[in-house]
C-alpha positions in Angstrom: 2.3 14.3 -32.3 1.3 12.1 -29.4 3.2 12.3 -26.1 5.7 9.5 -25.5 4.8 7.4 -22.5 7.8 5.7 -21.0 7.8 1.9 -20.8 7.8 0.8 -17.2 8.8 -2.4 -15.5 7.7 -3.2 -11.9 9.4 -5.6 -9.5 7.7 -6.9 -6.3 7.6 -9.9 -4.1 4.2 -9.0 -2.7 1.9 -10.1 -5.5 0.1 -13.4 -5.3 -3.5 -14.7 -5.8 -4.6 -13.9 -2.2 -2.6 -10.8 -1.5 -4.5 -7.5 -1.0 -3.4 -3.9 -1.2 -0.3 -4.2 -3.3 -2.0 -6.5 -5.8 -4.8 -4.0 -6.1 -2.3 -1.3 -6.7 -0.6 -3.1 -9.6 -3.9 -4.2 -11.1 -5.0 -0.6 -11.1 -1.7 0.5 -12.8 -2.2 -2.2 -15.4 -5.7 -1.0 -16.1 -4.4 2.6 -16.4 -1.7 1.4 -18.8 -4.2 -0.1 -21.0 -6.5 2.9 -20.9 -3.6 5.2 -21.9 -1.8 2.9 -24.3 1.5 2.6 -22.4 3.6 -0.5 -22.1 3.8 -1.9 -18.6 5.5 -5.0 -17.3 5.1 -6.5 -13.9 7.6 -9.1 -12.7 6.5 -11.2 -9.7 7.3 -14.6 -8.1 5.3 -17.6 -8.9 5.2 -21.4 -8.5 6.1 -21.7 -12.2 7.5 -19.3 -14.8 5.1 -17.9 -17.4 3.7 -14.8 -19.0 0.2 -13.4 -18.6 -1.0 -10.8 -21.0 -3.2 -8.1 -19.4 -4.9 -6.2 -22.2 -3.1 -4.9 -25.2 -0.3 -3.1 -23.3 0.3 -5.0 -20.0 2.2 -8.2 -19.2 2.8 -10.0 -15.9 6.0 -12.1 -15.9 5.7 -14.9 -13.3 9.2 -16.0 -12.3 9.6 -19.3 -10.6 10.7 -18.7 -7.0 11.0 -20.5 -3.7 8.5 -20.0 -0.9 9.4 -17.5 1.8 11.2 -19.3 4.6 10.1 -16.7 7.2 6.9 -15.1 8.4 4.4 -16.1 5.6 5.0 -19.1 3.4 2.1 -18.0 1.1 4.6 -15.6 -0.4 7.4 -16.5 -2.7 10.7 -14.7 -2.9 12.5 -13.5 -6.0 16.3 -13.3 -5.6 18.8 -11.2 -7.5 21.0 -14.2 -7.9 20.4 -17.8 -9.0 17.7 -18.9 -11.5 15.2 -16.2 -10.6 17.9 -13.6 -10.9 18.9 -14.8 -14.3 15.3 -14.9 -15.5 14.8 -11.3 -14.3 17.9 -10.1 -16.1 16.7 -11.8 -19.3 13.3 -10.1 -19.0 14.8 -6.7 -18.4 17.1 -7.3 -21.4 14.2 -8.2 -23.7 11.9 -5.4 -22.5 14.4 -2.6 -22.0 12.2 -0.5 -19.7 12.8 3.2 -19.4 11.5 3.3 -15.8 12.1 0.5 -13.3 10.0 0.6 -10.2 10.7 -1.7 -7.2 8.3 -2.4 -4.3 10.4 -4.5 -2.0 13.0 -3.6 0.8 14.7 -7.0 1.0 15.9 -8.8 -2.2 14.9 -6.8 -5.2 16.7 -3.4 -4.4 19.9 -5.2 -5.4 18.6 -5.6 -9.0 18.3 -1.8 -9.1 21.8 -1.4 -7.6 23.3 -3.7 -10.3 21.7 -1.6 -13.0 23.1 1.6 -11.4 26.6 0.0 -11.5 26.0 -1.2 -15.1 26.5 -4.8 -13.9 23.7 -6.3 -16.0 25.0 -6.4 -19.6 22.6 -5.6 -22.4 20.2 -3.6 -20.2 20.1 0.2 -20.7 20.1 2.1 -17.5 16.5 3.1 -16.6 15.3 5.7 -14.2 14.9 3.7 -10.9 12.1 4.4 -8.5 11.4 2.7 -5.2 7.9 2.5 -3.9 7.5 1.9 -0.2 4.3 0.1 0.9 5.6 -0.8 4.4 8.1 0.2 7.1 11.1 -2.0 7.7 11.5 -0.8 11.3 7.9 -1.8 12.1 8.4 -5.3 10.6 11.6 -5.9 12.6 9.9 -4.7 15.8 6.8 -6.9 15.3 8.5 -10.1 14.2 11.8 -10.1 16.0 11.0 -7.8 19.0 14.5 -6.4 18.8 13.6 -3.1 20.5 16.1 -0.2 20.2 18.6 -2.5 18.5 16.1 -3.3 15.8 15.5 0.4 15.2 19.2 0.9 14.8 19.6 -2.0 12.4 16.6 -0.9 10.3 18.0 2.7 10.2 21.5 1.6 9.1 20.0 -0.7 6.4 17.7 1.9 5.1 20.3 4.6 5.0 23.4 2.8 3.7 21.9 -0.1 1.7 18.3 0.5 0.6 18.0 4.2 0.0 21.0 4.6 -2.2 20.0 1.9 -4.7 17.4 4.2 -6.4 17.1 7.5 -8.1 14.0 8.6 -6.1 11.5 7.2 -3.6 7.7 7.2 -3.5 5.8 6.2 -0.3 2.1 5.4 0.1 1.7 7.7 3.1 3.6 10.1 5.2 3.7 7.5 7.9 5.6 5.1 5.5 7.8 8.0 4.4 8.8 8.6 8.0 11.6 6.1 7.9 12.8 7.3 4.5 13.4 10.8 5.6 16.3 10.1 8.0 17.7 7.6 5.5 18.0 10.4 3.0 20.6 12.4 5.0 24.3 12.4 4.3 24.2 11.2 0.7 26.2 13.1 -2.0 23.5 12.2 -4.6 20.2 13.8 -3.6 17.2 11.6 -4.0 13.7 12.9 -3.6 10.9 11.4 -1.5 7.3 11.9 -2.5 4.0 10.6 -1.2 1.4 9.1 -3.5 -1.5 7.4 -1.8 -3.2 4.1 -2.6 -6.8 4.0 -4.0 -10.1 2.3 -4.2 -12.5 1.1 -6.9 -15.5 3.3 -6.1 -17.7 1.7 -8.8 -17.3 -1.7 -7.2 -17.3 -0.5 -3.6 -20.3 1.7 -3.3 -23.0 2.3 -0.6 -26.1 0.2 -0.4 -29.6 1.4 0.6 -29.8 0.8 4.4 -33.1 1.0 6.2 -34.0 0.5 9.8 -31.7 0.5 12.8 -28.1 -0.6 12.6 -27.3 -4.1 13.9 -24.2 -5.3 15.7 -22.2 -7.0 13.0 -18.5 -6.1 13.0 -16.2 -6.8 10.1 -12.4 -7.0 9.7 -10.8 -7.6 6.3 -7.0 -7.9 5.9 -4.1 -10.1 6.4 -4.2 -12.3 9.4 -0.6 -11.6 10.5 1.0 -10.5 13.7 1.9 -7.1 12.3 -1.8 -6.3 11.7 -2.4 -6.4 15.5 -5.3 -8.7 15.0 -5.3 -9.9 18.6 -7.0 -6.6 19.5 -10.1 -7.7 17.6 -10.9 -10.4 20.2 -10.1 -8.1 23.0 -12.6 -5.6 21.5 -15.3 -8.3 21.1 -14.7 -9.3 24.8 -15.5 -5.7 25.8 -18.8 -5.6 23.9 -22.2 -7.2 24.8 -23.1 -10.7 23.7 -25.1 -9.5 20.7 -22.1 -8.3 18.9 -20.5 -10.6 16.4 -17.4 -10.4 14.1 -16.8 -11.5 10.5 -13.1 -12.0 9.7 -12.1 -11.9 6.0 -8.6 -12.7 5.0 -5.8 -15.2 5.3 -2.3 -15.3 6.7 0.1 -17.0 9.0 -1.9 -16.2 12.1 -5.2 -17.6 10.8 -5.1 -21.0 12.5 -4.1 -19.7 15.9 -6.5 -16.8 15.7 -9.4 -19.0 14.7 -8.7 -21.5 17.5 -8.7 -18.7 20.2 -11.9 -17.2 18.7 -13.7 -20.6 18.6 -12.8 -21.4 22.2 -13.9 -18.1 23.7 -16.6 -16.8 21.3 -18.0 -19.8 19.4 -20.2 -18.7 16.5 -19.9 -15.0 17.5 -16.8 -15.0 15.3 -17.1 -16.2 11.7 -13.9 -16.9 9.7 -14.6 -16.2 6.1 -11.1 -16.8 4.6 -9.8 -15.0 1.6 -12.6 -14.1 -0.8 -11.4 -14.1 -4.4 -14.6 -12.7 -5.8 -14.3 -9.0 -5.4 -18.1 -8.4 -6.0 -18.9 -10.9 -3.2 -16.4 -9.2 -1.0 -18.0 -5.8 -1.6 -21.4 -7.2 -0.8 -20.1 -8.5 2.6 -18.7 -5.0 3.3 -22.0 -3.3 2.5 -23.8 -5.8 4.8 -21.6 -5.0 7.8 -22.6 -2.5 10.5 -19.1 -1.4 11.5 -15.7 -2.0 9.9 -12.9 -2.3 12.5 -9.2 -2.0 11.7 -6.9 -2.6 14.7 -3.4 -1.8 13.4 -1.9 1.5 14.7 1.1 1.0 12.4 -0.7 0.3 9.1 1.4 1.7 6.2 -1.8 2.9 4.4 -4.8 0.5 4.7 -6.9 -0.2 1.6 -9.5 -2.2 3.6 -10.7 0.8 5.6 -10.8 2.9 2.4 -13.0 0.3 0.7 -15.3 0.2 3.7 -15.6 4.0 3.6 -16.4 3.8 -0.1 -19.3 1.4 0.8 -20.7 4.0 3.2 -20.4 2.1 6.5 -18.9 3.3 9.8 -15.2 2.8 10.1 -13.4 2.5 13.5 -9.6 3.1 13.2 -6.6 3.7 15.4 -5.6 7.4 15.7 -2.1 6.6 14.4 -0.3 5.2 11.3 -0.9 5.5 7.6 -4.7 5.4 7.8 -4.5 9.1 8.8 -3.5 9.7 5.2 -7.2 9.7 4.4 -9.2 9.2 7.6 -10.1 12.0 10.0 -12.6 12.7 12.8 -14.9 13.9 10.1 -15.0 10.6 8.1 -14.2 7.9 10.7 -14.2 7.1 14.4 -10.6 7.4 15.5 -9.4 6.2 18.9 -6.5 4.8 20.8 -5.7 1.2 19.8 -7.1 -0.3 23.0 -10.0 -2.6 23.6 -12.0 -0.2 25.7 -11.4 2.7 23.3 -12.4 0.6 20.3 -15.5 -0.7 22.1 -16.6 2.9 23.0 -16.0 4.1 19.4 -18.1 1.2 18.1 -21.0 2.1 20.4 -20.7 5.7 19.4 -20.8 4.8 15.7 -24.1 3.0 16.3 -25.7 5.4 18.7 -26.4 8.6 16.8 -27.9 8.3 13.3 -27.1 11.9 12.3 -23.4 11.6 13.2 -23.2 8.3 11.5 -24.8 9.6 8.3 -22.5 12.6 8.3 -19.3 10.7 8.8 -20.3 8.0 6.3 -21.1 10.6 3.7 -17.8 12.3 4.2 -16.1 8.8 4.1 -17.6 8.2 0.7 -16.4 11.6 -0.5 -12.9 10.8 0.7 -13.0 7.5 -1.1 -14.1 9.2 -4.3 -11.0 11.5 -4.1 -8.9 8.3 -3.9 -10.5 6.5 -6.8 -8.0 4.3 -8.7 -8.6 6.3 -11.8 -7.3 9.4 -10.1 -4.5 7.7 -8.0 -3.0 5.6 -10.9 -2.8 8.7 -13.1 -1.1 10.6 -10.3 1.4 7.8 -9.8 2.3 7.5 -13.4 2.4 11.3 -13.8 5.0 11.4 -10.9 7.3 8.7 -12.2 7.0 10.0 -15.8 8.0 13.5 -14.6 11.0 12.2 -12.7 12.0 10.2 -15.9 11.5 13.1 -18.3 12.5 16.2 -16.2 14.0 15.0 -12.9 13.7 17.3 -10.0 13.0 20.3 -12.3 9.7 18.9 -13.4 8.2 18.2 -10.0 6.2 21.1 -8.7 5.7 19.8 -5.2 8.4 20.0 -2.6 10.1 16.6 -1.7 10.5 15.2 1.8 13.9 14.5 3.2 17.3 16.0 2.5 16.8 16.6 -1.2 15.0 20.0 -0.8 18.1 21.9 -1.7 18.7 19.9 -4.9 15.0 20.3 -5.8 15.1 24.1 -5.2 18.2 24.5 -7.4 16.6 22.5 -10.2 13.4 24.6 -10.0 15.3 27.9 -10.0 17.1 26.8 -13.1 13.9 26.7 -15.1 13.4 29.7 -17.3 10.0 28.7 -18.5 7.6 27.2 -15.9 7.2 23.4 -16.3 3.5 22.5 -16.7 2.3 20.6 -13.7 2.0 16.9 -14.5 0.8 15.5 -11.3 -1.5 16.0 -8.4 0.5 13.9 -6.0 1.3 15.0 -2.4 4.7 15.7 -1.0 5.0 18.1 1.9 1.3 18.3 2.9 -0.6 15.3 4.0 -3.9 14.8 2.1 -5.9 15.0 5.3 -4.4 18.5 6.1 -4.9 19.7 2.5 -8.6 19.3 2.7 
C-alpha cells in the first residue's frame, strides 16, 4: 500500500514573474510534487485570475489583486477580505487541502486565523504552517527607520498577532528564526519552530572550465531594494582600482536611482543587466564573473550567493545574517559590511590561486548539499510529519518555547518514530558540518 501524501496549499504574496528566491522555492516544491505524485496548489496574486497547471499534480491559482501601494509596486497584494479574499475561500473550499502553508507576514496570516476559528464555511481545518522568508523587524527598520519603537512594534505584532495564527513555524535560516523565538513565549498553545534552508539547482548552476588569471569583473544579482543594502556596492567599487567593473542583475524599486548614481560616478564601469528571465543565460553570466558580491548583512537566507557558489566562483559576503546558514570562512570570503572590508576581501579572493581554488571547491560542495532535490524533500518531510504525527514525529528539537511540549510528546512514544526528515532545528547547518 502506498504512503498517503497530504494535499498541500501554499499562499504567498511574493511570487511574480521577476521575483527571485521565493519563486525558486515554490517552483522547486512543485517539481518535487510532480516527482512524488502529490497534489500541490499554489495561490498567488496576479493581474488577472486564472489557473496554470504545472505537471500532472501541481496547479498555480492566480488571483486578481491590486498592486502594492508601498515599497515595491511590482508586487501585488492578496487580501483576506474583498474579491481576492472571496476567491481564496472558494479555492480552498474546492481543493480542501490537508496542509495550508503561508509565506507572508502581512495579509495572508489572517486566512489561517479564520480557518483556525472555523470562520470559512465549507473548508475543513488543515494543519497550518507558516514559512518565514524574511524578518519583519528588519523590514520596518529599513523602510521606516523607526529605531527602538519599530523593534517594539514588530515584536508585539509577531507575538500577539502573527505567531498565534498557525500550528507551527518554519524559517529559512536561524537568522530569520531569531524573531520567531521571542514571539513563541507566553502562549498556552505550544507551536514549534524549525529551520529548513533554501536550495539551488546544481545541474543548472555548475562550474565552468576557467583558465588563465582571474579578471576584475564583479557581479551582484538580487533585488534592487533598500533592504538589500545595495548602496554599499558603489562604495566598494569606489574603493577599488579603475580596472574593476560591476555587473548588476536584478530589478526593484531602487533600480532607477541606483543606475543614475552609478552612471554619473562610474560610467561604463557599472553595467545594469536588469532582470534576466532566462535562467540558463543567468547561470552563464554567473560563471563568467570573477567575484560575486552580496552586500546585505541582514539577508534572510540569500539564494544568489548559493547559486554563485554552485558555479564555482569566489563569493564575498557580510559576516552576518542568514548567509551564514551555509557560508563559512572555508567556502567564502566573509567580512564586515563596509567598503574597505569588502574591497580587501575582493583583492584577497583574486590574489592567491590555491586559496581561491580551495574555497570555491568547498563552496560547490556546500551547494551540492543544498540541492533543491534534497531541500524540497526535507521541507515536505517536515510538514508531512507535523500533519501526521505532530510534535511526536519530529526527531529534531524545536527552537523557541515549545521544547517542553515537544519533549513530552517524544516521551509518550512507546515505539520510536522513524525519522522522516533531515531538516535542521537546534544546530545551524554551518556548525553541523
